[in-house]
N, C-alpha and C positions, 0 to 999 in steps of 0.2 A: 633447480633453476640456476643458470649460470650467473656469475657476477655481472656479465655484460647485459643480460636480459633484465636483471634487477635495476641496473643503472638506466637502461632504456625506459623501463616502467616508471621510475621516479621522474625522469625528464618529461615523459608524456603527461603524467599527472600534474607536474608543475606548470607545463604549458597550458593544460586545460584550465587549471585554477587561475592562471593569469588573465583569463577571459572574464573573470568575475563570477564567482560561484553562484551568487544570487542575482546577478544582473539579468533583467528580463527585457526583451524586445519582441513585441508581438507582431511579427511580420513573416508570413510564410514564403515570401519571395526569395529570401536568402537561402533558406534550407532547400527550397525547390531547385534553385539554381545549382547548389552544391550537389544535390542528388542527381540532377540531370547530367552534370559533367562526369559523375561517377558511374553513369550507366543505369540510373534508376533501379538500384538494388532492391528497393521496397516492392517492386513489381515482380520479383523472382519467386514469390511464394504468397499464398493467401494468408490473411491475418484476421485475428479477433482483436478488436480495439475497445479499450475500457476507459470510462470516465466515471465521475461521481465525487462526492465529498469524502466519504469514508468507506473503507472496505475494498478499495481497488486492488491493492497489492495482494491481500489475502485471497481475493477472488481470482486474480491472475494466476497465483501459485496453484490454486485448486484446478483451474482450467488446464494449466500446464501438466499437472500430475495426471489428470484424466486422459488427456491426449497421449501422454507417454504410455499409459496403460494399454492404449490401443495400438502401440507400436510405432507411433509417429515421432519423427525427430522434431523437436521444438526449439524455438528461440524465444526467450522471454525478456522483455524490456520493462523494468520497473524503476521507480525512484521515490525518495532518495535512497542512498545506500547506507549501511550501518558501519562497515569497516573499510571497504575498498570500492573504488569506482567500478571494478570488474563485476561486482554483484549486480549492477544494473543490467548487464548483458549476460544472460545465461543460455547455455546450450544444453539441451536434454537435462534440465534441472540443476546444472552446476555452473557457477560463475566461469566465464571464459578465462582461459589460462593466460599468464603473462606474455608468453611468446606470441600467441595469436593476437592478443590485444595490441601489443606494440607493432606487430607486422601490419595490421589493419590501420593503426594510427599513422604509421609512416606513409601509407598510401593516401589517406584522407587529408592529413595536415597540410601538405604543400598546396593542394587544390584550394583548401579553405583560406590559406594565406593569400593566394592570388585573388580570390573573391573579396577578401577583407579590404585589399588595396583599392578595389573598384567601388566599394560601398561606403556610405557615411558611417554606418554602424558595423563593427565586426560581428561575426557569428558568435553566439553566446555559448557558454559551457553546455547548456542543455541542447542547443542546436547540434553541437559537435558530438555529444554522446548519443544523440538520436541517429545521426548519420553513421557513427561507428557501429551502433547496434544493427541498423539495416544492412550495412555492408558485411558485417560479421555473419548475419543470418544467410545472406546470399552466398558467401564464401563457404559456409559449412558443408553442403547447403542444408537448410531445414525444410520440413514439410509444411510447417505452419508457424507464423509469428504470433505471439501473445503480447500485446503492446498496451502499456498504461500511459495515459496522458500525463504531462507534467503539471499543467495548470489550466483549468477551464476545459476547452475543447475546440471551439471553432478556430481560434487563432493559435492553438498549440502546435509546436513543431511536428508532432506526430500525426497531425491531421492531413498530411500529404498521402496517407495510406488509402483513404476512401475504402475502408474494409467492408467486406460482404456481411460480416457479423459484428455488431456493435453491442456494447453493454453499458448501461448506466446504473451504477450502484446508488444507495440512498444519498439524497442531496440534503445538505444543511447549510447554515451560514458559515462560511470560511473564505479567506482571501477576498474579503469585501472591497479592499482597496483596488483590486484588479478587476473583479467580476461583477461588481455592483452590490448594493447593500440590501437587496431583497432576494428571497428564494426564487421568485420569478426570473429576475435578471440572471442569477447564477445558473438556473436550469436552462435558460435560453442560450447562454454561452456553451454549456456542456452538450446540449442537443446538437450542436454544430458538427459533431463527429458522425451524425447519421446522414448518409448520402443516398442517392437515387438507387432504388432496387435492393437496398440492404435489409437485413433483419435486425431489429433492435430487441434485445432482452433487457427488460426494465424492471428493476427492483421496486418494491412498494414505495410510493413517494407522497409527500404532502400534496394536497390538491393544487396549491399555488405552483408547484413544480411541474405537475402533470400537464397543465394547459399548454405551455410552450413546447413540451416534448411531443404531445399529440399533434400540435400544429405543424411542427417540423416534419413528422412522419407523413402527414397528409400532403405537405408541400412537395416533398421529394419522392413520394410514392413508396415509402418504406413499410415493411411489415413489422408490427409490434407484438410482442408477447409480454404480458404483464403478470408480475407476481400477484398471487391471490385470484387470478382468473385462469390463465393457461398453465401456470406452474406454481409451486410453493412448498412450504414445509407442512406436512400433514401431522407429524408427531416427532417429538424429541424427548429423549431420556438421558439424564446425566449418567455417565459411565466413568470408570476408572481411566484417567488420562484423557478424557474428552467427552464425547456424547454419541449416542446411537440415534439415527434419524430414519424416518420414513418420508420420502420425498415424492411429490407429484411432479413428474417431468412432462415435457411436451409429448412424449411417446408412451407414457404409462407411469405406473407406480413402482418405486424402487424401495424395497424394504431392507431393514437391518444394515444400514449404511453407517459404519463407524468413521468419525473424523476425530483426529487427535488434537482438537482445538476446543476452546471453551467459549461458551456464551451463545445466547439466542442470535446475536448478530452474525456469528460464524455459521450457524445453521442456515440463516438467510443467505449468506454468501455462497454456501454450498448449493442451495437451490438455484441461485443465479448462475453459478458455474456450470451446473449440470445442464440447464436449459441452453446455455451458450454452446456447449459441446454438442448437445443434441442438434441444435440448429446447424452447426458447422458440418456435422457428419450426416445430416439429412434425416434425422429421426423426427418423429412427430407426424402430423397429418400431411400426407402427400398423395395426390391422385386418388383420394378417397380411402386410402389405406393408412393405418396408424403403425408406425415402426418404432420399436423400442430398442434402446441400446442393451448390450449384454450386461446383465445385472452383476455378474461376478467381476467383470472388468471395471465396472463403475465402483464396486466395493474396493477393489484393489487400488484404483486410482485415488480414492478419497483416503484410504488407510495410510497411504504414504505421503499425504499432503503435509506441509509444514508452513508456519508463518512466524519467522523469528521476530522477536520484539513485540508480539501480541500476546499478552498474558503468558509470557515465556518463563518457565521455571528454570533458574540458573543455579540455585543453591537450595539445600535442605538443612533444617535444624539450625537456625530458623529458615523457613521457606523465603526465598527472595524471588519476586516476580518482576519482570520488565514489561512495561506496556507503553506503546508509543502514542496513546491518545493525547491530542494536543488542542482539541476544541470541545465545546460542550456536547456536540452531537456524538463525537467519538467517546467522550468520557461517560456519557449516559449508558452506552452499551457496556463499557468496562465495569462500571459500578454495578450494573444489573448482573453481570457474570460473576463478579466477586461475591455478591449477596447470595446468589442462587447456588453456585457450584463450589464455594470454599467455606470452610467452617472455622475461620479464624476467631479466636476469642480475644486476640490482641493484634492489631495491624498498625504499623507505622509507615507513613509515606515519606518518600524523598521526591521533592518536586523542583525541577528547574524548567523554566518555560521561556518562550520568546516574548519580548515586550509588546510586540504588535498583535498578539493573540488575545482572545477573550479569557484572560487569566482568572478574573473574578468568577466567571461562569464555571470554569473548570474546578476552582477551589470550592465553590458552593456545592457542587456535586460530590466532591470527595469528603466533605466534612462529616456526613453521617456514618461513613464506613471507616474512617481513620481515628485511632485513639490519639495519636500525636503526629505532627508533621515537621519534617526537617526541610527547610528551603535552602537552595543553593544556586549555583550557576553552571551552565554547560559550556562547551568549548566554542560555541558560536558567538560572534560579536553581536548578534541579535538577542542574546540572552538577557532577560530582565535582571537588574541589579539585585543581589540577595537582600539587601536592606529594604528596598522597595517591595520586593515580593514578600518579605517578612511582615511589613506593615499591612499589606493587603490581606495576608493570611490571618494576622492577629484580629482584624475586624470580623473575620468569619469564624475562626476557631477559638478565639480568646487567647490572650498572651501566654497563658500557662501551658498551652498545648503546642506552641510554635517555637522552633529552634532554628536559628540562622547560622549556617555553617558554609561560608563562601566556597571552600574547596570541596569539589564533589566526592573524591575518595574519602575525605574526612567525614563528609555528610553521610555517606553510606555506613561507615563505621559507627557513627553516632546513632544512626537509626537501628542498627543491629543491637547495640547496647540498650537502647530504649525499649526495643521489642522484647528483650530478654529480662527486663526488670521484673522483680517480684515473681519469678517463675521457679517454683519449687519442684515441679514435676517435669515431664517430657515437653519438648518444644514443638510438638506436632500442631498445636493450635496457634502458633506465633508466626507472624509474617512481616515482611518488608516489601512495599510496593514502590518501585522506582518509575516515575512517569513524568508527563508534561510536555514531552517533545521527542521526536525521532532522534535528535542529536543527543539528548539526555540518555536515551536508551543505548545509543551507539557508544557513548563515552563509558557508561556503566558496563556494557557488554565487554568492552576491551579490558576493563579491570577485572571482571568477575569470571570471564571464560578462560583466563590464562591457566 
């Protein structure tokens, strides 16, 4: 990459961030106007659109991998990113390169600035990355877009898609300040991505969430396939580096499917991803006939799937795992996977979390599986103050098990030392878990993947 492109990339990132990285304005009018001027790039290809509380990114990555196994050119849009904004916009499984990113940005930015001048509120960071993704996919061009919502569904910038295949992963309480403080309200907002004539692939949901989802499908005439009825996980066995699954798809049973990811929640994500791809490719019941996907291609697609920052092993001896769980719903799945698939006899946690999350709920779930905990802060201004986090942790873990280390690199070093304490033999049963936020994982990943 030339110095000129590097400079252009830095300038584009700075301009994007000047829009307010976390500023939210729920108004589809501005993104619709921008895309109309750009020639409606989101209409140049069919899309699979995903929402839910947890599992969206992992499921999107599996869908992407399965579609590529079928020889399709894919565009994937997910958020947030771990290291670079380019991760949000992937072509054929790889982040878009700097040259293409800056070229598309230079086409979109002037139009956005003109629209900003005509509106009370400028386009948000997320509005812009959404438009950049859709324009990049049209430019490539891709055969299919795999698009994850940023927040909610009905009023999310990505909901201009009106996709033919939609996905709702498991719903729990999160972002209550924006979406409502009940499961019903959150599900109602998320079900807004379901449009007339579409097919919804729906993960197993709490009953309170299912009601508004079913009402939305009836209202717009959408077809719904539900986990546990039309598709699901028949069997899962822990394997070296992941798990082996038997999946019931819309079109039949798929046996001996290996995924290099840990936890029952990832098996559930795999079942949802498979059903979504079946629906997109026309598998399942059609005209009285049941059509199944090629089992070998399904196996190939899942075997190459990845999900950075989701129980991702970045070091050995001691094992260091990164996990982006940031709410009780997600942490429940993480703790279950840790208990079932790892044999740590000593595990130390490093936790840095956003102050506006249910941090107490997350810590209560971690307490039974951690021997000690090191609390710190991440690079986000939303990060809870270490002393405050330490006081909260002491109430749950007891003061003797809690260590407050404000600087994250020092906190990780402290956790490694604590994990290795009193170890006379090999370190195979010793581990460090770094968790609490996507930003925490991103910060740690930059330190540990060098």
